[in-house]
N, C-alpha and C positions, 0 to 999 in steps of 0.2 A: 954428651953426642947423641942422638938417636938414629937407632939401626931404621935404614930403608927396608919395606917388605913390599912383596909385589912384583908383578911385572911393567915393563912401561911399553905402551904402546908398539913402539919401533920392535922391540924383543916379539911381542905377540904376533904382530904381522909376519916376520923372519919365520918362526916356528911353524904358524899355519901354509905359510909359502913352501916349508919344506915337506910339510905333512902330504900337502898337494902333489906335488911333484911324485912323492912315493907311491901314492893312492893311483895316480895315473898311471906310472910305469907298472904295477902291478896290475889293474884292469887292463893293461894292454895283453899282458904274457897270461891271464885268465881267457881272455877271448877265443885263444883256439883250443881249450877246454869242451867249447861248443859247438865241435864238429865230428858228429854221429858219423858219416861217412868217412872221413879221414881215419877217425878211431878204430871202425871196425876194418879198414885196409890193412893198417898198421898191426891192429891184432892178429888176424889171417894169417899174414905175413911173418910173424913172430911165430906161430902156432906151427907153421910150415916148415921152418928154419929149425923149430926147436924139434920137431918130430924128425927132422932129417940125420940132426944132431945125436937124437937118440939111437937111430937107428946104427947110426956110424959107431957110436961109444958102445951099443951094447951087443954088436954084429948081429941083430934081428932085423925085420922088415916091419916099419912102420906105417900104418895108414891112414887118413886122414879122408873124412867124408860126412856131409851136412845129415842131422840125425833127428831134424824134424825142430818142433818149436815149444817154447815152452808153455804156459797159459797164460802168460802177458803178452806172447807173440814174439818173443825172442828169438831169432834161429839159434837152432844148438849146433857143435860139431863134437863128434866124436874121433878119437885119436885111438888107433887098435893097435896090437902088436902080433906077431905071428914069426914062425922062423923064416920064411918066405914070403913073397908077392904072391906069388900063386897059390899060396895056403888056403884052405876051405874053411878053416878055423882060426878064428881072431880074439884076442881077447884085450879088453876095455885096459889102456894105461891110468891108473888112477893119478899117477904124477901131474898129471897135467892139471893146471888149475882151473877156473870160470872159465867154459868155452862157450860162453853168451856171446854171440853179437850183441851189439847196443840194439837198443830200440829203434823200429820202425824201419831198421836197415836189413834188407831182404835179396835172397839168394834166387836168383829168377832160375837159375837151372839146378835141382838139386838132387841130379842122379849121376854126378860126378864123385870121382874117387881118386885121390893117387898114392901111390904106394912109394917108399924110400925103401931103396935094399939096404945090405947091411955094409954096401960101399957110398953111397949117399944118391946113387942115381935115382929119380922117377922112371916109374914104368912106362910115363907117357908125358908129352908136352900138352898143358891143359892151361887156358884161360879162364878164371875165373873172375865172374861180375858180379859186383855189390852193387845195389839200387837205394835212393833213398831221396823222396821228392822229387822226382824226375830228374835227379842228377845219377850218374854213375860211373865207379872208378873199376880198373882192373888190375888182379894178380896174376904175374904170366908164371909159371912154373915148368922151369925146361928139362930136357932128357938128361941133363948131367946132374941134374939136382937144385939149379940157381931158382932165386925165387929172387920177383922183382915186383915192382907196384908202378902202376902208371892213372 
């Protein structure tokens, strides 16, 4: 008796159907990665929360502020540390990873800064607005140190 080789038409259709379902589910999940404004909002919120956590962990003051733009036009953020919020000398903290906001996301107001004390409290209430293609989102920092986005 001769062994059968190859696939039947039914087996091929079932395999292609399963592959199409998997690809469509993956495509839906990747669609959210193309949201520069959302990504920038979450990135800024994460940087602020991380700076607050570092301030409490090291009993130092940590300040986050805009630091200009790259040659490609990306907005830069600076994270600096000092002994206390009122200090006049600040040192950049190199432990923070890339602090570039996604392309074409801008900070309309670049004269802000927020300092987290060694107890995690912010030095002021602040609302930071991010803009992209006529849309905007806001990140709010509360005096108690909490950070939320809307």
